[in-house]
C-alpha positions as CSV (number, residue, x, y, z in Angstrom):
1,M,0.0,0.0,0.0
2,F,1.1,3.5,-0.8
3,V,-0.2,6.9,0.4
4,V,-0.1,9.7,-2.1
5,G,-1.4,13.3,-2.4
6,A,-3.4,14.6,-5.3
7,G,-4.9,18.1,-5.2
8,K,-6.9,18.2,-2.0
9,E,-7.1,14.4,-1.5
10,I,-4.9,11.9,0.3
11,L,-5.2,8.6,-1.5
12,L,-4.5,5.0,-0.4
13,V,-3.1,3.2,-3.5
14,H,-2.7,-0.6,-3.8
15,W,0.2,-0.9,-6.2
16,D,2.6,-3.8,-6.8
17,S,5.8,-2.4,-8.4
18,R,6.6,-5.9,-9.8
19,Q,3.6,-5.7,-12.1
20,E,2.8,-3.2,-14.9
21,N,-0.6,-1.9,-13.8
22,R,-1.4,1.6,-15.0
23,N,-4.8,1.6,-13.2
24,P,-4.3,0.4,-9.7
25,K,-7.0,0.3,-7.1
26,W,-7.2,3.4,-4.9
27,K,-9.4,5.0,-2.3
28,A,-9.5,8.6,-0.8
29,I,-8.9,8.6,2.9
30,A,-8.8,12.3,3.6
31,I,-9.7,15.7,2.1
32,V,-7.4,18.5,3.0
33,D,-8.4,22.2,3.5
34,E,-11.7,21.3,1.9
35,H,-13.3,24.6,2.8
36,I,-10.3,26.8,1.9
37,P,-10.6,27.7,-1.9
38,H,-7.5,27.1,-4.0
39,N,-5.6,25.3,-1.2
40,I,-3.8,22.1,-2.4
41,L,-1.3,19.6,-1.1
42,D,2.3,20.8,-1.5
43,Y,4.6,18.4,0.4
44,G,4.4,15.5,2.8
45,S,6.5,13.3,5.1
46,V,6.3,11.0,8.1
47,D,7.1,12.3,11.6
48,P,8.9,10.4,14.4
49,L,5.5,9.2,15.8
50,G,4.5,7.6,12.5
51,R,2.0,10.2,11.5
52,L,1.6,11.5,8.0
53,V,2.5,15.2,8.1
54,F,1.8,17.4,5.1
55,G,1.7,21.0,4.0
56,T,-0.7,22.9,1.8
57,T,-0.2,25.9,-0.4
58,N,-2.7,28.4,-1.9
59,L,-2.7,28.7,-5.7
60,E,-3.7,32.4,-5.5
61,G,-0.6,33.2,-3.5
62,L,-2.3,33.8,-0.2
63,K,-0.6,33.0,3.0
64,I,-3.2,30.6,4.2
65,G,-1.5,27.2,3.9
66,N,-1.3,24.8,6.8
67,I,0.9,22.0,8.2
68,T,-1.3,19.2,9.4
69,S,-0.9,15.6,10.5
70,L,-3.0,12.5,10.0
71,N,-2.6,9.8,12.6
72,R,-3.1,6.0,12.4
73,L,-6.9,6.4,12.6
74,A,-6.9,9.1,9.9
75,Q,-7.6,11.8,12.5
76,F,-6.4,15.3,11.7
77,A,-4.4,17.8,13.8
78,T,-3.3,21.2,12.4
79,H,0.0,22.4,13.9
80,I,1.2,25.4,11.9
81,Q,-0.9,28.0,10.1
82,A,-0.3,31.0,7.8
83,V,2.1,29.1,5.6
84,S,2.8,30.4,2.1
85,S,4.4,27.3,0.4
86,T,5.7,24.3,2.2
87,S,8.9,23.8,0.2
88,G,10.2,21.1,2.6
89,F,10.6,20.0,6.2
90,V,12.4,17.4,8.3
91,W,12.8,16.4,11.9
92,D,16.0,15.8,13.9
93,I,15.4,13.8,17.1
94,H,18.9,12.3,17.4
95,A,21.5,15.0,17.2
96,T,19.6,17.8,19.0
97,N,18.1,18.1,22.4
98,P,15.2,18.9,22.5
99,P,14.3,17.5,19.0
100,K,14.0,20.0,16.2
101,F,11.7,20.6,13.3
102,Y,13.2,22.3,10.2
103,L,10.9,24.0,7.7
104,V,11.5,25.8,4.4
105,D,8.7,28.3,3.7
106,A,8.5,30.7,0.8
107,A,6.9,33.3,3.1
108,R,10.2,33.4,5.1
109,N,12.2,34.1,1.9
110,Y,13.0,30.4,1.7
111,G,15.0,30.5,4.9
112,V,15.2,27.4,7.1
113,Y,12.8,28.0,10.0
114,T,13.3,25.9,13.2
115,T,11.0,25.1,16.0
116,G,11.0,22.6,18.8
117,F,9.2,19.2,18.6
118,H,7.8,17.3,21.6
119,I,8.6,13.7,20.8
120,K,6.0,12.2,23.2
121,L,3.1,14.5,22.5
122,G,3.9,15.2,18.9
123,R,3.5,19.0,19.4
124,F,5.3,21.8,17.7
125,S,6.5,24.6,19.9
126,D,5.5,28.2,19.3
127,N,8.9,29.8,19.9
128,G,10.7,29.1,16.6
129,G,13.1,31.2,14.6
130,L,15.2,31.3,11.5
131,T,18.2,28.9,11.5
132,L,19.4,29.9,8.0
133,T,18.5,33.4,6.7
134,W,18.7,32.6,3.0
135,P,18.8,36.1,1.4
136,K,21.9,36.9,3.5
137,Q,23.8,33.9,2.1
138,G,24.3,35.4,-1.4
139,W,23.8,32.1,-3.2
140,T,21.8,31.4,-6.4
141,G,18.5,29.6,-6.2
142,S,16.3,28.8,-3.2
143,P,16.1,25.9,-0.7
144,R,13.7,23.0,-1.3
145,R,13.0,19.6,0.1
146,L,15.8,19.0,2.6
147,T,17.0,16.1,4.7
148,V,19.3,15.6,7.7
149,D,22.3,13.4,8.4
150,R,23.2,11.6,11.6
151,E,25.5,14.4,12.7
152,G,22.6,16.9,12.7
153,N,23.6,18.7,9.5
154,L,21.0,19.6,6.9
155,W,21.3,18.8,3.2
156,V,19.4,21.4,1.2
157,P,18.7,21.2,-2.5
158,L,18.8,24.5,-4.4
159,F,16.1,25.1,-7.0
160,E,17.7,27.1,-9.8
161,G,20.9,26.7,-7.9
162,G,22.5,23.7,-9.5
163,G,23.4,21.7,-6.4
164,V,23.0,20.7,-2.8
165,I,24.4,22.5,0.2
166,Q,25.4,21.0,3.6
167,V,24.4,23.3,6.4
168,D,25.3,23.2,10.1
169,P,22.1,24.6,11.7
170,R,23.8,25.2,15.0
171,I,26.1,27.9,13.7
172,N,24.0,29.0,10.7
173,D,26.8,28.1,8.3
174,I,27.1,26.4,4.9
175,L,29.8,23.7,5.1
176,R,30.0,22.6,1.4
177,F,28.4,22.7,-2.0
178,I,27.7,19.5,-4.0
179,P,27.2,20.4,-7.7
180,I,24.5,18.6,-9.7
181,P,24.3,18.7,-13.5
182,A,20.8,20.4,-13.4
183,Q,19.7,23.8,-12.3
184,R,16.4,22.8,-10.8
185,V,17.4,20.6,-7.9
186,N,14.2,19.7,-6.1
187,A,14.7,17.2,-3.3
188,C,17.2,14.9,-1.6
189,T,17.1,12.0,0.8
190,F,19.6,9.4,2.1
191,G,19.3,5.8,0.9
192,G,21.3,2.6,0.1
193,P,22.1,-0.4,2.4
194,K,24.0,1.9,4.8
195,F,22.0,5.1,4.1
196,D,25.3,6.7,3.0
197,I,24.1,7.6,-0.5
198,L,22.4,10.9,-1.1
199,Y,19.7,10.6,-3.7
200,V,18.9,13.9,-5.4
201,S,15.9,14.5,-7.7
202,T,15.8,17.2,-10.3
203,M,13.4,18.8,-12.7
204,W,14.0,19.9,-16.3
205,Y,12.7,23.1,-17.8
206,G,9.9,21.4,-19.7
207,H,10.7,23.1,-23.1
208,V,13.1,22.9,-25.9
209,N,14.5,25.5,-28.3
210,E,13.5,26.0,-32.0
211,H,15.8,23.1,-32.9
212,G,14.1,20.7,-30.5
213,Q,17.0,20.7,-28.1
214,R,16.9,20.9,-24.3
215,Q,18.6,23.5,-22.2
216,R,22.3,23.3,-22.9
217,F,24.4,21.6,-20.2
218,D,21.2,20.9,-18.1
219,E,20.4,17.2,-17.3
220,G,17.3,17.9,-15.2
221,G,14.6,15.3,-14.9
222,S,16.9,12.7,-13.5
223,I,17.6,11.3,-10.1
224,Y,21.3,11.3,-9.0
225,A,23.1,9.1,-6.5
226,V,25.9,11.0,-4.7
227,K,28.4,8.7,-3.0
228,G,31.5,9.2,-0.9
229,L,30.2,12.1,1.2
230,G,31.4,10.6,4.5
231,V,28.0,10.9,6.2
232,K,25.0,8.8,6.8
233,G,21.3,9.6,7.0
234,W,18.3,7.9,8.6
235,P,15.8,5.4,7.2
236,P,12.6,7.1,6.1
237,G,9.6,6.9,8.4
238,Q,6.7,4.6,7.7
239,Y,3.1,5.9,8.1
240,K,1.4,3.7,10.7
241,L,-2.0,3.9,9.2
242,L,-4.6,1.2,10.3
243,V,-5.2,0.2,6.7
244,E,-8.0,-2.3,7.6
245,N,-10.1,0.6,8.9
246,M,-9.8,2.4,5.6
247,I,-10.8,-0.3,3.2
248,T,-14.3,-1.1,4.6
249,E,-17.3,-0.1,2.5
250,K,-18.6,2.2,5.3
251,F,-15.5,4.3,5.5
252,E,-15.8,7.9,4.3
253,P,-12.8,10.2,3.8
254,V,-12.4,12.7,6.6
255,S,-12.0,16.4,6.1
256,V,-9.8,19.0,7.7
257,R,-11.9,21.7,9.3
258,L,-9.9,24.6,10.8
259,P,-11.2,26.4,13.9
């Protein structure tokens, strides 16, 4: 089973990667920001408690997106409001005390915003602040879907920046730059048997010139595996959804209703 986002809906998809099935069975399990016009899903991940956490963005550019979680029973809890665009977020519960939640939001000029995270209650603290003030760095591009290594350093892809930066959030410093042969670097995560390979996804420009050629020297649209970095990441979280509750005929998708 896979959980995916599409527009305002969170879908449970039954898909076997070993078979070529272009029309797998699926079912909507939740409707996000149903009563907020033009809000759609923007990004999602799994928190340390096994909840699905996702952000929404407003297609009209209004600062009315939210970061919300969905627990094992498909029950909602909204944690952060007034978000412009959830460009990426990640938790660090190992190298920091107390645990930290890092967020990239377009409304904060794509800086890395940090807040505390209560590991037992699953709550986000209200006294957050900027860890990385992006406009002051003087780099090209803007941060996107970041990840964290076991030493507590952030790995941040740069959209329109042609690479990934390693950031020490404790001292607000960029440690190194890893070039990628694409300008639109969109997301990164650690993988491999030892989780010591950084997988980096990229986008291409979606158009060609009058000769049918792509952007010169740009290899966007590929996923790259970066090895030999000397660091390791963490396994991805698994959403602990009670699937048996979702596949009954009586189940109706739940809806986020903000107070």
